[in-house]
N, CA, C and O atoms as CSV, one atom per row, in Angstrom:
chain,resi,resn,atom,element,x,y,z
A,1,UNK,N,N,2.704,65.091,25.470
A,1,UNK,CA,C,1.231,64.988,25.332
A,1,UNK,C,C,0.629,65.231,23.899
A,1,UNK,O,O,-0.126,64.493,23.266
A,2,UNK,N,N,1.230,66.637,23.495
A,2,UNK,CA,C,0.950,67.233,22.214
A,2,UNK,C,C,1.242,66.076,20.996
A,2,UNK,O,O,0.423,65.796,20.121
A,3,UNK,N,N,2.506,65.509,21.129
A,3,UNK,CA,C,2.933,64.666,20.112
A,3,UNK,C,C,1.917,63.399,20.135
A,3,UNK,O,O,1.450,63.080,19.042
A,4,UNK,N,N,1.547,62.684,21.218
A,4,UNK,CA,C,0.552,61.707,21.468
A,4,UNK,C,C,-0.702,62.008,20.640
A,4,UNK,O,O,-1.201,61.230,19.827
A,5,UNK,N,N,-1.158,63.257,20.952
A,5,UNK,CA,C,-2.496,63.547,20.407
A,5,UNK,C,C,-2.092,63.715,18.780
A,5,UNK,O,O,-2.951,63.263,18.021
A,6,UNK,N,N,-1.194,64.159,18.296
A,6,UNK,CA,C,-0.996,64.266,16.836
A,6,UNK,C,C,-0.664,62.900,16.193
A,6,UNK,O,O,-0.970,62.748,15.010
A,7,UNK,N,N,-0.044,61.854,16.893
A,7,UNK,CA,C,0.059,60.603,16.327
A,7,UNK,C,C,-1.327,59.832,16.318
A,7,UNK,O,O,-1.668,59.088,15.398
A,8,UNK,N,N,-2.050,60.081,17.393
A,8,UNK,CA,C,-3.420,59.548,17.276
A,8,UNK,C,C,-4.350,60.113,16.379
A,8,UNK,O,O,-5.319,59.455,15.999
A,9,UNK,N,N,-4.121,61.417,15.959
A,9,UNK,CA,C,-4.998,62.032,15.025
A,9,UNK,C,C,-4.551,61.510,13.610
A,9,UNK,O,O,-5.370,61.149,12.764
A,10,UNK,N,N,-3.082,61.496,13.403
A,10,UNK,CA,C,-2.771,60.837,12.163
A,10,UNK,C,C,-3.186,59.375,11.900
A,10,UNK,O,O,-3.607,59.011,10.802
A,11,UNK,N,N,-3.064,58.649,12.841
A,11,UNK,CA,C,-3.646,57.266,12.749
A,11,UNK,C,C,-5.189,57.213,12.463
A,11,UNK,O,O,-5.634,56.334,11.725
A,12,UNK,N,N,-5.954,58.092,13.007
A,12,UNK,CA,C,-7.253,58.205,12.694
A,12,UNK,C,C,-7.615,58.628,11.173
A,12,UNK,O,O,-8.490,58.161,10.444
A,13,UNK,N,N,-6.646,59.684,10.909
A,13,UNK,CA,C,-6.908,59.999,9.372
A,13,UNK,C,C,-6.431,58.943,8.404
A,13,UNK,O,O,-7.033,58.743,7.349
A,14,UNK,N,N,-5.373,58.278,8.749
A,14,UNK,CA,C,-4.997,56.931,7.751
A,14,UNK,C,C,-6.142,55.920,7.762
A,14,UNK,O,O,-6.410,55.258,6.760
A,15,UNK,N,N,-6.801,55.813,8.891
A,15,UNK,CA,C,-7.704,54.826,8.977
A,15,UNK,C,C,-9.056,55.188,8.106
A,15,UNK,O,O,-9.711,54.316,7.535
A,16,UNK,N,N,-9.369,56.508,8.082
A,16,UNK,CA,C,-10.354,56.870,7.332
A,16,UNK,C,C,-10.107,56.930,5.768
A,16,UNK,O,O,-11.013,56.729,4.959
A,17,UNK,N,N,-8.798,57.225,5.412
A,17,UNK,CA,C,-8.261,57.103,4.076
A,17,UNK,C,C,-8.148,55.615,3.476
A,17,UNK,O,O,-8.340,55.360,2.287
A,18,UNK,N,N,-7.818,54.692,4.432
A,18,UNK,CA,C,-7.715,53.229,3.990
A,18,UNK,C,C,-8.975,52.777,3.390
A,18,UNK,O,O,-10.073,53.001,3.900
A,19,UNK,N,N,-8.819,52.235,2.463
A,19,UNK,CA,C,-10.119,51.639,1.664
A,19,UNK,C,C,-9.796,50.323,0.971
A,19,UNK,O,O,-8.652,49.994,0.657
A,20,UNK,N,N,-10.819,49.640,0.768
A,20,UNK,CA,C,-10.668,48.200,0.230
A,20,UNK,C,C,-9.968,48.351,-1.341
A,20,UNK,O,O,-8.965,47.672,-1.562
A,21,UNK,N,N,-10.397,49.064,-2.207
A,21,UNK,CA,C,-9.976,48.972,-3.565
A,21,UNK,C,C,-10.416,50.383,-4.286
A,21,UNK,O,O,-11.541,50.861,-4.143
A,22,UNK,N,N,-9.357,50.998,-5.096
A,22,UNK,CA,C,-9.859,52.112,-6.000
A,22,UNK,C,C,-9.264,51.534,-7.304
A,22,UNK,O,O,-8.166,50.979,-7.339
A,23,UNK,N,N,-10.084,51.709,-8.393
A,23,UNK,CA,C,-9.662,51.164,-9.696
A,23,UNK,C,C,-10.005,52.309,-10.754
A,23,UNK,O,O,-11.129,52.794,-10.885
A,24,UNK,N,N,-8.954,52.647,-11.439
A,24,UNK,CA,C,-9.114,53.688,-12.529
A,24,UNK,C,C,-8.992,52.988,-13.738
A,24,UNK,O,O,-8.237,52.022,-13.847
A,25,UNK,N,N,-9.787,53.474,-14.787
A,25,UNK,CA,C,-9.810,52.676,-16.082
A,25,UNK,C,C,-9.709,53.643,-17.184
A,25,UNK,O,O,-10.459,54.617,-17.252
A,26,UNK,N,N,-8.678,53.357,-18.155
A,26,UNK,CA,C,-8.446,54.089,-19.276
A,26,UNK,C,C,-8.895,53.540,-20.376
A,26,UNK,O,O,-8.373,52.455,-20.634
A,27,UNK,N,N,-9.839,53.993,-21.255
A,27,UNK,CA,C,-10.310,53.218,-22.570
A,27,UNK,C,C,-9.850,54.011,-23.916
A,27,UNK,O,O,-9.793,53.485,-25.028
A,28,UNK,N,N,-9.536,55.351,-23.628
A,28,UNK,CA,C,-9.282,56.081,-24.972
A,28,UNK,C,C,-8.070,55.978,-25.421
A,28,UNK,O,O,-7.260,56.739,-24.893
A,29,UNK,N,N,-7.617,55.151,-26.377
A,29,UNK,CA,C,-6.407,54.890,-27.022
A,29,UNK,C,C,-6.267,55.524,-28.354
A,29,UNK,O,O,-5.316,55.250,-29.087
A,30,UNK,N,N,-7.184,56.358,-28.680
A,30,UNK,CA,C,-7.398,57.065,-29.924
A,30,UNK,C,C,-7.358,56.248,-31.101
A,30,UNK,O,O,-6.659,56.533,-32.074
A,31,UNK,N,N,-8.021,55.339,-31.037
A,31,UNK,CA,C,-8.396,54.359,-32.073
A,31,UNK,C,C,-7.382,53.439,-32.447
A,31,UNK,O,O,-7.548,52.741,-33.447
A,32,UNK,N,N,-6.092,53.335,-31.590
A,32,UNK,CA,C,-5.157,52.444,-31.762
A,32,UNK,C,C,-5.498,51.028,-31.004
A,32,UNK,O,O,-5.974,51.047,-29.869
A,33,UNK,N,N,-5.250,49.899,-31.638
A,33,UNK,CA,C,-5.509,48.588,-31.134
A,33,UNK,C,C,-4.386,48.294,-29.960
A,33,UNK,O,O,-3.386,48.963,-29.702
A,34,UNK,N,N,-4.818,47.194,-29.384
A,34,UNK,CA,C,-3.784,46.548,-28.379
A,34,UNK,C,C,-2.735,45.968,-29.196
A,34,UNK,O,O,-2.681,46.229,-30.398
A,35,UNK,N,N,-1.792,45.103,-28.560
A,35,UNK,CA,C,-0.737,44.497,-29.163
A,35,UNK,C,C,-1.258,43.394,-30.139
A,35,UNK,O,O,-0.593,43.197,-31.156
A,36,UNK,N,N,-2.302,42.712,-29.940
A,36,UNK,CA,C,-2.913,41.695,-30.908
A,36,UNK,C,C,-4.028,42.233,-31.724
A,36,UNK,O,O,-4.841,41.480,-32.259
A,37,UNK,N,N,-4.076,43.486,-31.824
A,37,UNK,CA,C,-5.157,43.950,-32.783
A,37,UNK,C,C,-6.515,44.261,-32.151
A,37,UNK,O,O,-7.414,44.864,-32.738
A,38,UNK,N,N,-6.584,43.780,-30.863
A,38,UNK,CA,C,-7.857,43.740,-30.165
A,38,UNK,C,C,-7.924,45.080,-29.363
A,38,UNK,O,O,-6.956,45.789,-29.084
A,39,UNK,N,N,-9.447,45.341,-28.986
A,39,UNK,CA,C,-9.612,46.466,-28.320
A,39,UNK,C,C,-9.241,46.236,-26.638
A,39,UNK,O,O,-9.635,45.272,-25.982
A,40,UNK,N,N,-8.575,47.113,-26.232
A,40,UNK,CA,C,-8.141,47.045,-24.739
A,40,UNK,C,C,-8.560,48.231,-23.961
A,40,UNK,O,O,-8.983,49.271,-24.465
A,41,UNK,N,N,-8.407,47.994,-22.644
A,41,UNK,CA,C,-8.553,49.018,-21.606
A,41,UNK,C,C,-7.484,48.862,-20.519
A,41,UNK,O,O,-7.183,47.738,-20.118
A,42,UNK,N,N,-6.896,49.987,-20.028
A,42,UNK,CA,C,-5.904,49.877,-19.051
A,42,UNK,C,C,-6.502,50.125,-17.751
A,42,UNK,O,O,-7.235,51.099,-17.580
A,43,UNK,N,N,-6.202,49.213,-16.728
A,43,UNK,CA,C,-6.820,49.288,-15.264
A,43,UNK,C,C,-5.568,49.495,-14.514
A,43,UNK,O,O,-4.458,49.057,-14.814
A,44,UNK,N,N,-5.927,50.296,-13.390
A,44,UNK,CA,C,-4.662,50.659,-12.374
A,44,UNK,C,C,-5.642,50.442,-11.058
A,44,UNK,O,O,-6.548,51.202,-10.715
A,45,UNK,N,N,-5.298,49.401,-10.505
A,45,UNK,CA,C,-5.981,49.125,-9.075
A,45,UNK,C,C,-4.979,49.452,-7.938
A,45,UNK,O,O,-3.796,49.110,-7.946
A,46,UNK,N,N,-5.555,50.111,-7.023
A,46,UNK,CA,C,-4.728,50.391,-5.710
A,46,UNK,C,C,-5.428,50.038,-4.631
A,46,UNK,O,O,-6.629,50.310,-4.633
A,47,UNK,N,N,-4.868,49.389,-3.528
A,47,UNK,CA,C,-5.469,49.072,-2.299
A,47,UNK,C,C,-4.632,49.709,-1.219
A,47,UNK,O,O,-3.406,49.621,-1.293
A,48,UNK,N,N,-5.222,50.356,-0.200
A,48,UNK,CA,C,-4.575,50.950,0.974
A,48,UNK,C,C,-4.970,50.278,2.127
A,48,UNK,O,O,-6.181,50.178,2.322
A,49,UNK,N,N,-4.184,49.790,2.941
A,49,UNK,CA,C,-4.670,49.126,4.262
A,49,UNK,C,C,-3.628,49.585,5.443
A,49,UNK,O,O,-2.655,50.314,5.249
A,50,UNK,N,N,-3.983,49.069,6.597
A,50,UNK,CA,C,-3.147,49.232,7.865
A,50,UNK,C,C,-2.736,47.875,8.252
A,50,UNK,O,O,-3.470,46.896,8.113
A,51,UNK,N,N,-1.576,47.835,8.729
A,51,UNK,CA,C,-1.012,46.430,9.146
A,51,UNK,C,C,-0.650,46.739,10.620
A,51,UNK,O,O,-0.327,47.852,11.034
A,52,UNK,N,N,-0.749,45.592,11.367
A,52,UNK,CA,C,-0.277,45.613,12.748
A,52,UNK,C,C,0.545,44.644,12.815
A,52,UNK,O,O,0.144,43.500,12.599
A,53,UNK,N,N,1.965,44.922,13.151
A,53,UNK,CA,C,3.032,43.885,13.283
A,53,UNK,C,C,3.177,43.086,11.981
A,53,UNK,O,O,3.340,41.868,12.056
A,54,UNK,N,N,3.126,43.712,10.774
A,54,UNK,CA,C,3.154,43.159,9.516
A,54,UNK,C,C,2.142,42.128,9.138
A,54,UNK,O,O,2.388,41.293,8.268
A,55,UNK,N,N,0.996,42.177,9.786
A,55,UNK,CA,C,-0.105,41.395,9.474
A,55,UNK,C,C,-1.466,42.346,9.274
A,55,UNK,O,O,-1.738,43.221,10.096
A,56,UNK,N,N,-2.212,42.111,8.211
A,56,UNK,CA,C,-3.384,43.002,8.035
A,56,UNK,C,C,-4.261,43.245,9.271
A,56,UNK,O,O,-4.669,42.318,9.971
A,57,UNK,N,N,-4.501,44.392,9.479
A,57,UNK,CA,C,-5.345,44.831,10.579
A,57,UNK,C,C,-6.552,45.415,10.007
A,57,UNK,O,O,-7.625,44.866,10.260
A,58,UNK,N,N,-6.521,46.518,9.224
A,58,UNK,CA,C,-7.655,47.146,8.443
A,58,UNK,C,C,-7.493,47.006,7.053
A,58,UNK,O,O,-6.565,47.627,6.533
A,59,UNK,N,N,-8.235,46.296,6.343
A,59,UNK,CA,C,-8.137,45.835,4.857
A,59,UNK,C,C,-7.041,45.155,4.578
A,59,UNK,O,O,-6.269,44.852,5.487
A,60,UNK,N,N,-6.822,44.842,3.405
A,60,UNK,CA,C,-5.701,43.887,2.920
A,60,UNK,C,C,-5.271,44.544,1.679
A,60,UNK,O,O,-6.088,44.883,0.824
A,61,UNK,N,N,-3.877,44.750,1.550
A,61,UNK,CA,C,-3.313,45.285,0.499
A,61,UNK,C,C,-2.054,44.619,-0.011
A,61,UNK,O,O,-1.102,45.202,-0.529
A,62,UNK,N,N,-2.182,43.228,0.220
A,62,UNK,CA,C,-1.230,42.232,-0.405
A,62,UNK,C,C,-1.380,42.208,-1.805
A,62,UNK,O,O,-2.433,42.561,-2.336
A,63,UNK,N,N,-0.435,41.831,-2.418
A,63,UNK,CA,C,-0.320,41.710,-3.916
A,63,UNK,C,C,-1.308,40.640,-4.462
A,63,UNK,O,O,-1.808,40.831,-5.571
A,64,UNK,N,N,-1.603,39.576,-3.784
A,64,UNK,CA,C,-2.700,38.586,-4.107
A,64,UNK,C,C,-3.954,39.197,-4.034
A,64,UNK,O,O,-4.775,38.885,-4.898
A,65,UNK,N,N,-4.303,40.103,-3.069
A,65,UNK,CA,C,-5.569,40.510,-2.963
A,65,UNK,C,C,-5.835,41.662,-3.987
A,65,UNK,O,O,-6.931,41.811,-4.527
A,66,UNK,N,N,-4.733,42.482,-4.219
A,66,UNK,CA,C,-4.945,43.347,-5.264
A,66,UNK,C,C,-5.060,42.816,-6.520
A,66,UNK,O,O,-5.864,43.391,-7.253
A,67,UNK,N,N,-4.402,41.757,-7.021
A,67,UNK,CA,C,-4.532,41.160,-8.198
A,67,UNK,C,C,-6.035,40.708,-8.475
A,67,UNK,O,O,-6.697,40.875,-9.499
A,68,UNK,N,N,-6.407,40.059,-7.220
A,68,UNK,CA,C,-7.858,39.616,-7.234
A,68,UNK,C,C,-8.853,40.719,-7.467
A,68,UNK,O,O,-9.826,40.551,-8.203
A,69,UNK,N,N,-8.618,41.802,-6.867
A,69,UNK,CA,C,-9.671,42.962,-7.001
A,69,UNK,C,C,-9.530,43.436,-8.459
A,69,UNK,O,O,-10.535,43.771,-9.086
A,70,UNK,N,N,-8.319,43.470,-9.004
A,70,UNK,CA,C,-8.244,44.021,-10.363
A,70,UNK,C,C,-8.969,43.053,-11.471
A,70,UNK,O,O,-9.501,43.537,-12.470
A,71,UNK,N,N,-8.945,41.705,-11.222
A,71,UNK,CA,C,-9.422,40.716,-12.114
A,71,UNK,C,C,-10.899,40.730,-12.004
A,71,UNK,O,O,-11.611,40.396,-12.951
A,72,UNK,N,N,-11.410,41.146,-10.759
A,72,UNK,CA,C,-12.956,41.228,-10.466
A,72,UNK,C,C,-13.560,42.387,-11.384
A,72,UNK,O,O,-14.613,42.242,-12.006
A,73,UNK,N,N,-12.835,43.483,-11.406
A,73,UNK,CA,C,-13.044,44.820,-12.140
A,73,UNK,C,C,-13.001,44.475,-13.606
A,73,UNK,O,O,-13.845,45.007,-14.327
A,74,UNK,N,N,-12.100,43.629,-14.147
A,74,UNK,CA,C,-11.850,43.312,-15.551
A,74,UNK,C,C,-13.076,42.488,-15.816
A,74,UNK,O,O,-13.807,42.746,-16.772
A,75,UNK,N,N,-13.304,41.542,-15.019
A,75,UNK,CA,C,-14.549,40.700,-15.485
A,75,UNK,C,C,-15.974,41.402,-15.493
A,75,UNK,O,O,-16.934,41.020,-16.162
A,76,UNK,N,N,-15.953,42.372,-14.730
A,76,UNK,CA,C,-17.306,43.169,-14.738
A,76,UNK,C,C,-17.300,44.124,-16.190
A,76,UNK,O,O,-18.304,44.555,-16.757
A,77,UNK,N,N,-16.022,44.298,-16.565
A,77,UNK,CA,C,-16.040,45.021,-17.887
A,77,UNK,C,C,-16.060,44.062,-19.103
A,77,UNK,O,O,-15.723,44.446,-20.223
A,78,UNK,N,N,-16.469,42.797,-18.837
A,78,UNK,CA,C,-16.355,41.762,-19.889
A,78,UNK,C,C,-14.984,41.555,-20.681
A,78,UNK,O,O,-14.854,41.387,-21.893
A,79,UNK,N,N,-14.053,41.604,-19.757
A,79,UNK,CA,C,-12.750,41.212,-20.443
A,79,UNK,C,C,-12.458,39.812,-20.671
A,79,UNK,O,O,-12.824,38.992,-19.829
A,80,UNK,N,N,-11.902,39.481,-21.609
A,80,UNK,CA,C,-11.562,37.991,-22.084
A,80,UNK,C,C,-10.244,37.624,-21.366
A,80,UNK,O,O,-10.037,36.482,-20.953
A,81,UNK,N,N,-9.426,38.563,-21.243
A,81,UNK,CA,C,-7.986,38.260,-20.681
A,81,UNK,C,C,-7.277,39.588,-20.228
A,81,UNK,O,O,-7.549,40.692,-20.700
A,82,UNK,N,N,-6.342,39.351,-19.261
A,82,UNK,CA,C,-5.608,40.482,-18.750
A,82,UNK,C,C,-4.166,40.260,-18.749
A,82,UNK,O,O,-3.728,39.113,-18.668
A,83,UNK,N,N,-3.375,41.304,-18.837
A,83,UNK,CA,C,-2.077,41.191,-18.901
A,83,UNK,C,C,-1.366,42.214,-17.951
A,83,UNK,O,O,-1.321,43.410,-18.237
A,84,UNK,N,N,-0.861,41.743,-16.907
A,84,UNK,CA,C,-0.271,42.537,-15.934
A,84,UNK,C,C,0.930,43.284,-16.317
A,84,UNK,O,O,1.932,42.657,-16.660
A,85,UNK,N,N,0.925,44.709,-16.288
A,85,UNK,CA,C,2.020,45.422,-16.845
A,85,UNK,C,C,3.000,45.653,-15.711
A,85,UNK,O,O,4.190,45.397,-15.894
A,86,UNK,N,N,2.578,46.111,-14.577
A,86,UNK,CA,C,3.234,46.518,-13.270
A,86,UNK,C,C,2.590,46.177,-12.060
A,86,UNK,O,O,1.359,46.192,-12.049
A,87,UNK,N,N,3.259,45.852,-10.965
A,87,UNK,CA,C,2.661,45.572,-9.722
A,87,UNK,C,C,3.658,45.712,-8.451
A,87,UNK,O,O,4.864,45.492,-8.562
A,88,UNK,N,N,3.114,46.055,-7.369
A,88,UNK,CA,C,3.857,46.170,-6.253
A,88,UNK,C,C,3.122,46.221,-4.963
A,88,UNK,O,O,1.955,46.613,-4.925
A,89,UNK,N,N,3.776,45.834,-3.895
A,89,UNK,CA,C,3.023,45.817,-2.602
A,89,UNK,C,C,4.150,46.577,-1.674
A,89,UNK,O,O,5.284,46.109,-1.572
A,90,UNK,N,N,3.779,47.698,-1.053
A,90,UNK,CA,C,4.949,48.485,-0.274
A,90,UNK,C,C,4.294,48.553,1.215
A,90,UNK,O,O,3.157,48.981,1.416
A,91,UNK,N,N,5.141,48.087,2.201
A,91,UNK,CA,C,4.938,48.432,3.514
A,91,UNK,C,C,5.606,49.586,3.922
A,91,UNK,O,O,6.835,49.590,3.860
A,92,UNK,N,N,4.924,50.698,4.384
A,92,UNK,CA,C,5.638,51.781,4.918
A,92,UNK,C,C,5.950,51.978,6.325
A,92,UNK,O,O,5.563,52.955,6.966
A,93,UNK,N,N,6.708,50.964,6.826
A,93,UNK,CA,C,6.957,50.771,8.347
A,93,UNK,C,C,7.848,51.924,8.924
A,93,UNK,O,O,7.893,52.199,10.123
A,94,UNK,N,N,8.645,52.651,7.812
A,94,UNK,CA,C,9.482,53.598,8.190
A,94,UNK,C,C,9.047,55.106,8.148
A,94,UNK,O,O,9.823,56.061,8.175
A,95,UNK,N,N,7.644,55.166,8.075
A,95,UNK,CA,C,7.017,56.590,7.844
A,95,UNK,C,C,7.041,57.416,9.169
A,95,UNK,O,O,7.488,58.563,9.183
A,96,UNK,N,N,6.590,56.854,10.181
A,96,UNK,CA,C,6.471,57.430,11.338
A,96,UNK,C,C,7.108,56.613,12.527
A,96,UNK,O,O,6.439,56.144,13.448
A,97,UNK,N,N,8.421,56.502,12.409
A,97,UNK,CA,C,9.318,55.714,13.547
A,97,UNK,C,C,8.990,56.432,14.889
A,97,UNK,O,O,8.685,57.622,14.974
A,98,UNK,N,N,9.087,55.602,15.871
A,98,UNK,CA,C,9.024,54.324,16.130
A,98,UNK,C,C,7.534,53.607,15.985
A,98,UNK,O,O,7.358,52.403,15.804
A,99,UNK,N,N,6.541,54.582,16.101
A,99,UNK,CA,C,5.203,54.055,16.152
A,99,UNK,C,C,4.867,53.158,14.885
A,99,UNK,O,O,4.186,52.135,14.957
A,100,UNK,N,N,5.391,53.631,13.785
A,100,UNK,CA,C,5.055,52.924,12.567
A,100,UNK,C,C,5.589,51.421,12.368
A,100,UNK,O,O,5.188,50.628,11.516
A,101,UNK,N,N,6.572,51.204,13.331
A,101,UNK,CA,C,7.010,49.865,13.469
A,101,UNK,C,C,5.972,48.800,13.809
A,101,UNK,O,O,6.040,47.639,13.408
A,102,UNK,N,N,4.942,49.326,14.633
A,102,UNK,CA,C,3.880,48.536,15.173
A,102,UNK,C,C,2.637,48.530,14.174
A,102,UNK,O,O,2.138,47.501,13.719
A,103,UNK,N,N,2.234,49.752,13.916
A,103,UNK,CA,C,1.070,49.884,12.960
A,103,UNK,C,C,1.546,50.840,11.993
A,103,UNK,O,O,1.929,51.970,12.297
A,104,UNK,N,N,1.512,50.283,10.595
A,104,UNK,CA,C,1.895,50.928,9.274
A,104,UNK,C,C,0.970,50.730,8.235
A,104,UNK,O,O,0.252,49.738,8.114
A,105,UNK,N,N,1.014,51.801,7.416
A,105,UNK,CA,C,0.275,51.777,6.151
A,105,UNK,C,C,0.902,50.867,5.196
A,105,UNK,O,O,2.115,50.652,5.191
A,106,UNK,N,N,0.000,50.287,4.318
A,106,UNK,CA,C,0.518,49.356,3.237
A,106,UNK,C,C,-0.153,49.866,1.921
A,106,UNK,O,O,-1.323,50.247,1.912
A,107,UNK,N,N,0.657,49.855,0.788
A,107,UNK,CA,C,-0.112,50.220,-0.364
A,107,UNK,C,C,0.140,49.053,-1.386
A,107,UNK,O,O,1.277,48.585,-1.438
A,108,UNK,N,N,-0.718,48.617,-2.096
A,108,UNK,CA,C,-0.613,47.674,-3.059
A,108,UNK,C,C,-1.167,48.342,-4.500
A,108,UNK,O,O,-2.125,49.114,-4.536
A,109,UNK,N,N,-0.396,47.913,-5.691
A,109,UNK,CA,C,-0.822,48.515,-6.863
A,109,UNK,C,C,-0.716,47.434,-7.786
A,109,UNK,O,O,0.138,46.583,-7.537
A,110,UNK,N,N,-1.423,47.307,-8.807
A,110,UNK,CA,C,-1.386,46.509,-10.101
A,110,UNK,C,C,-2.192,47.284,-11.187
A,110,UNK,O,O,-3.347,47.709,-11.163
A,111,UNK,N,N,-1.144,47.342,-12.231
A,111,UNK,CA,C,-1.506,47.841,-13.436
A,111,UNK,C,C,-1.636,46.965,-14.567
A,111,UNK,O,O,-0.634,46.346,-14.924
A,112,UNK,N,N,-2.763,46.813,-15.208
A,112,UNK,CA,C,-2.925,45.729,-16.282
A,112,UNK,C,C,-3.620,46.255,-17.550
A,112,UNK,O,O,-4.378,47.215,-17.410
A,113,UNK,N,N,-3.447,45.741,-18.732
A,113,UNK,CA,C,-4.259,45.755,-19.822
A,113,UNK,C,C,-5.241,44.632,-19.966
A,113,UNK,O,O,-4.876,43.458,-19.907
A,114,UNK,N,N,-6.683,45.045,-20.184
A,114,UNK,CA,C,-7.568,44.129,-20.225
A,114,UNK,C,C,-8.001,44.103,-21.750
A,114,UNK,O,O,-8.193,45.160,-22.350
A,115,UNK,N,N,-8.153,42.855,-22.371
A,115,UNK,CA,C,-8.657,42.740,-23.748
A,115,UNK,C,C,-10.181,42.548,-23.499
A,115,UNK,O,O,-10.651,41.620,-22.842
A,116,UNK,N,N,-10.895,43.531,-24.100
A,116,UNK,CA,C,-12.294,43.591,-24.158
A,116,UNK,C,C,-12.994,42.741,-25.173
A,116,UNK,O,O,-12.442,42.616,-26.266
A,117,UNK,N,N,-14.013,42.205,-24.981
A,117,UNK,CA,C,-14.806,41.323,-26.062
A,117,UNK,C,C,-15.567,42.340,-27.049
A,117,UNK,O,O,-16.253,41.905,-27.975
């Protein structure tokens, strides 16, 4: 019984932590230009979600959704183009076996440089 309560509490905490999108922006390049001599900003977008049997249950952390959220943020910054530096989408089905084979956290991340106007 104690283990069941612990698992339920853990799932509740993960559900509270899961969110649509978090984007961090770095603009301080100490006066150095981007590769083309243009002003750039670095965006790092992370999505955290919960999947049920490998299908989105609470939010969506697929690579496609994470790239979409990052480009929305880049457009809001008046970026004219973006260059993706790194990306991944990781299903953590192995975290709390056997429970996490059914319901598991998913993390998607995209790091990109945005050329500013």
